[in-house]
N, C-alpha and C positions, 0 to 999 in steps of 0.2 A: 504494500500500500504506500502511495506517495506521501511524503512528509508535508502535507498541506492540512490546514485546519478544515474540519468537516462540519457541516451544518447539523442542526438537531434533526431536520427532516431526513438528511442522508443517513444518519445513524438509525433513525426509526425504520427506514427502508431496509437497511441491512438486517435488522432483527425481525422485521416482517418476513423476510426471506428465510431466516433461520427457523422461524416458527412453522412455515408451510413445509412440512417434512413428512415423507413416507414413514420414517422412524416413529414419529409422533402418532400417526394413524395406526401403525402396527401395535405400538405399546398400548394405545387406547383399546384395542380389541381384547387385551388381556383382562380388562376390567369388566367385561360383559357379565361374568358370573354374579356380580354385585346387584345387577338390575339397573335400570336406567336412572332412576332418581338418586339412589344411593351412590351410584357411580359418578354422577355429576357433582355431588357434594364432595366426594373424595378428590376428584379432578381439581375443583376450585380451591379446596383447602390446601392440597399439595402444591399448586402453583403459587398461591399466596405465600406460603412458607419459603418455597424455592426462590421466588422472584424478589422478595424482600432482601434476602441474602445476596442475590445476584446484583441488586441495585447497590448495596454497600461495597461489594467487590469491585464493581465497575466505577464507582465514585472515587475510590482510592486511585485508580489509574488515571481518571480524568483530572483529578486535582494535582497529582504529582507529575503527570506527563510520562509515566513509566508504563511499560508493557506488563502484562499479567505476571509473568515470571520475575520481572525486575522488581515488582512490588513485594514479592515473596521475600526479598532480601531485607525488607524492613523488619521482619520477625526472625528470619533464620540466617542472615548473613549471606555473603557472596557464594560460598560453597553450598550452603543450604538451599539457596535459590537455584543453583545449578542442578542439585539433586531433583528438585521438583520440576525443573525444566525438562529433564530427561524423562521423568514420569509423564509429564504433559505431552511430550513428543510421542511417546509410546501410545498413550490413550487416543491422541488425535489421529495418528496413523491407523489405529484400530477403528476409530469412528469413520474415517475415510473409506476404509475397506468395507465396513458394514453397510454404509449408505449406498455405495456403488453396487454391492452384492444384492441388497434388497431391491434397488431400483432396476437392476438388470433382469432379475427374475420376474418382476412385475411387468416390465416392458416386453419381455419375451412372451408372457401370457397374453398380452393385448395384441402384439404384432410379432409373430414368430420370425426371428432372424438369427437366433442363436444367442443364448444368455451371455456367452463370453464376448461376442461381438458388441452387444449392448453395453457391457462393462467397459470395453475399449472406447466406444463412442462417448459414453458419459464421462469417463476419465479424461478423454481428450478435450471435451467441452470445459471441464473444470480447469484444466491447464490453460486454456484460452482465457478464462476469467481471471486467473492468477496473473498471467503475463500482460494482459491489457490493463488491468487494474480497475477497482471499483469506481474511482473518480471519473475515468474515461467512459465507463459503462453506465454511469448514473441514469442517463435518459432512457437507455435501453432497459435498464433495471426497473424503472418506473412502469414502463409498459408491461414488462414481464410480470411484475408483482401484481398489478391491477388485473391482468389476465388470469393469473393463478387464483387470485381472490374470487373472481367471478366464477371460475371453473369449480372451485371448492364449494361455492354456494349451489351451483348446479348439481354437483355430486351429492350434496346433502339432500336436496329436494328429490332427486331421483331415487335415493335410498329409501326415503320415507314413502314415496309414491309406489315403489315396487315392493314394499314390505309385505311379506306373506302373512297369513293368519297365525302361523306358529311363531311365537316370540319366546326367546330364551328367558327363563325366569331366574330369580336370584338363587344362588347356591353357596355352598361352603368352600368352593374351589379357590376363592380369593377372599382374604380377610380385608376389612376396611382399612386397617393400618398398613397392610401390604400394598393396597391400591394407592393410598396417600403417598407412600414411599416411592412408588413408580412414577407418580405425578411430580414429586419433588425431584426425582433423579434427572429429569430432562433439563430444567433450569440449572440444576447442580452441575451437570456436565459442561455447562458454559462458564462456570465460575473462573476456571483458569484460562479463559479466552477473552472475556468481555473487555478487559482493560487494553487489549491489543487494538481496540477500535475507539474506545472512549478517550484514550490518551491524546487523540488528535482533535477532539471536539472543541469547537469555538466556545461553547457554553457547557462545561462539564456536567453541572448538576442537571440542567434541562435535558441534555442529550442522553444522560444515563437514565433519567426517569422515563423519558419517552421510549428509550430502547427496551427497558425492562417491562413497562406496561404493554407495549406493542407485542413483545415476544410472549408475555404471559397470556394475553387475550387470544392471540393466534394459535399458540401451542395448545391452549385449553380447547379451542375450537377443533383442532385436528384430533385431539384425544376423543372428544365427543363424537366426531364423525366416525372414528374407528370403532368406538364402543357401540354406537347406535347401529352401525353397519353389521357388527357381529351379532347384536341382539335381534335386529329386524330381518336380516337376510340369512342368518344362521351360517355364516362363513366368516373366518378371520383372515382370509386371503385377500389382500388389498386389490390385487389385479382382478380377481374374480368378482369382487364387489363392484369395480368399475365396469367390467364386462356386463354384469347383471343389470347395472344402471344404464346400460346402453351408451356409454360415453365414447368408446372406441378411440379415435384419434385424439379427442380432447383429453381422455384419460391418460394417453401416452404423453401428451404435453405436460400434464400435471406431474407425472412420474419423473420425467427427464429433467425439466427445468426446476422443479422444487428441489430435486437432489443436487443439481449444479449450484443453485444459490445458497443452499445450506452447507454443502460439503466444501465449497470454496472457503468458508470461514474456518472449518477444521484444518484444511490443508495449509492455508495461509498462516494460521496461528502456530501450526507445527514448525513452519519456517521461522517465525518470530521467536519461538521458544528455543529453536536450534541456535539462534544468535546469542541467547542467554547462556548457552552451554559453551559455545566457541564464537567469540566476537567477530572473527574474520569470515564467517559464513554469510553468503548473500541470502536474504530473506526469501526472495522469489525463487531462486534456484533450489533452496531447501524445500520450499512448498511444492515445487514441481516434483522433486524426488519423493516426497511424502505421498503425492498423488499417484505416482508410478507404482510405488510399493503397495499402496492401498488397492490399486487396480489389479495388480498381479495377485494379491491376496484374495480379492473378490473372485478371480477366475479359478483359483486353486483350492480355497478353503471353504468348508461349510460353515455358514454364519447364521443359521436359522434362529437360534435362541440367544438373545442378548441380555437377559435378565441378570445373569451372574456378572457380566461385564459392567452393567449399570451399577450394581452393588459394589463392585471393586472400585469404580470411579468414586463413588460416594465415600467409601472407607478411607481413600487416600486424600481426597481434596476437601471434604467437609471439615475435618479437624484442622487442616492447613489454613483454610479461609477463616475459621473460628479464631485461631491464634492471631492472624493478621488483623481481623476486625477489632479484637481486644486491644492489640498494640496501637493501632492507628487512631481509633475513635475514642477509646477509653483511657489508655495509658500515655499516649503521645510518645511512645517508644520507637526508636529507630536503630536497628543493628546493621544498616547498609554498609557502614564503614568497617565492620568486623568480618573476619573470614568465615566464622561459623559460630552460631549461638547454640551451644550444646543443650542448655536448659530448656529452651523453647522447642528444640527438636525432640527432646524426651517427652515434652507435653504432647507433641504431635503423635508420637508413638502410643502414648496412653489413649489419646483420642481415637487413633486407628483401631486399637484393640477393643475399646469401648463400643465402637460402631459394629465390629464383627460380633461382639457379644449381644448387642441390642437386636441383631438380626434374628436371634432366637426368641425374642420377646415381642409379643403382639401389643403395640401401643396404638391408640387411636390417631396419633399424629406421625406415625412412621418412625424411622430410625434417625434421620438427619437432624431434626430439630432438637431432640433430647441430647444427641451426641454433641452438637455444636454448642448448646447451652452449657453442658457439662465441661467441655473443653475450654470454653471462654472463661468460666468461673475459675478453673485451675490456672489459666494464663494470667488472669487479673490478680489473683492471690500471689502467684509467683512474681509477677511484675512489681507489685507493691512492696513485697518483701525485699527483693533485690535492690529496688530504688532506695529503700530505707537503709540497707546495709552499705550501699555506695555513699549515701549522705553521711553516715557515721564515719566511714573510712576517710572521707574528704575533710570532715571536721577534726578527726584525730591527727591528720597530716598538717 
């Protein structure tokens, strides 16, 4: 992305594209066992939790002018930031592969040309998006986003119109807390990404707020489409849903361009995080490499079930962001000049373990919120104790 200041509208457009996603629709289908009304409540609650934290993460980048992984140095120091940058590159390459994989299968169902060929086409379009740049593509992106929005409305109407008499009822296959956590997981997966874009915002607060609200609303809409489709059409296959809805070419456009506009963000941020690991790397070149790796993975690896992947992302990045929020907004602490902050990294490990343990507990608000609150409390206590000790040492000297 060019080092130019971006408008609030431009940032909102980026995150509209992030929200219009096949991954969101697919994840929404997992919530069908809850029933429509309960499912909507879980989706809204999960997105509120996730997007509040997403806003705080993005605001840090907007106010400091740092990328997502550069902001991690505030809590964990330079080497700590590099560790999370490596973790972020891995998860973003994983997301790139998953998005291309899902889209290629859906595109193949709608228009048979070979799933691997579709993966190559979609990967190629993402590379074009990366090389040309969002600023240059802004006008094209406006048209693409408006078209996608109209098509998703058409998809929703067609699903309801073609709904059969048989409707899936609520069951015990999915708990309410589990559904909330899946809804939280989508905005959570963007925590280590959002500052890569808000750092360039002309108006950081407004741009971050518009970005998170836009993403939250659109992502919720995609979840509801997926869940509604699974309930009313009795299938969780997105492509089959579109075929049953009679969308044809329009459905193909939704699949391909929603994947390109969303996966561009993953691939580009993989490039940005690579720079945090090794400063001489070119962002765009690294993003292209990430796309190529993701495309190859989509051609060779089965990526049908992403729930464990989502939970892994949550366990790594939820406690990381919790420590960062505590340091930046509550303590005013900054370890950026230090090589490594051991104490805060230990707190992250505690938060990571706590998240994995919470996965065994069914809470009505999922795992992320309790884990982040728990981790933030430890971080604040630790921060205040260390600050007092430092003050005492300075007084004694």
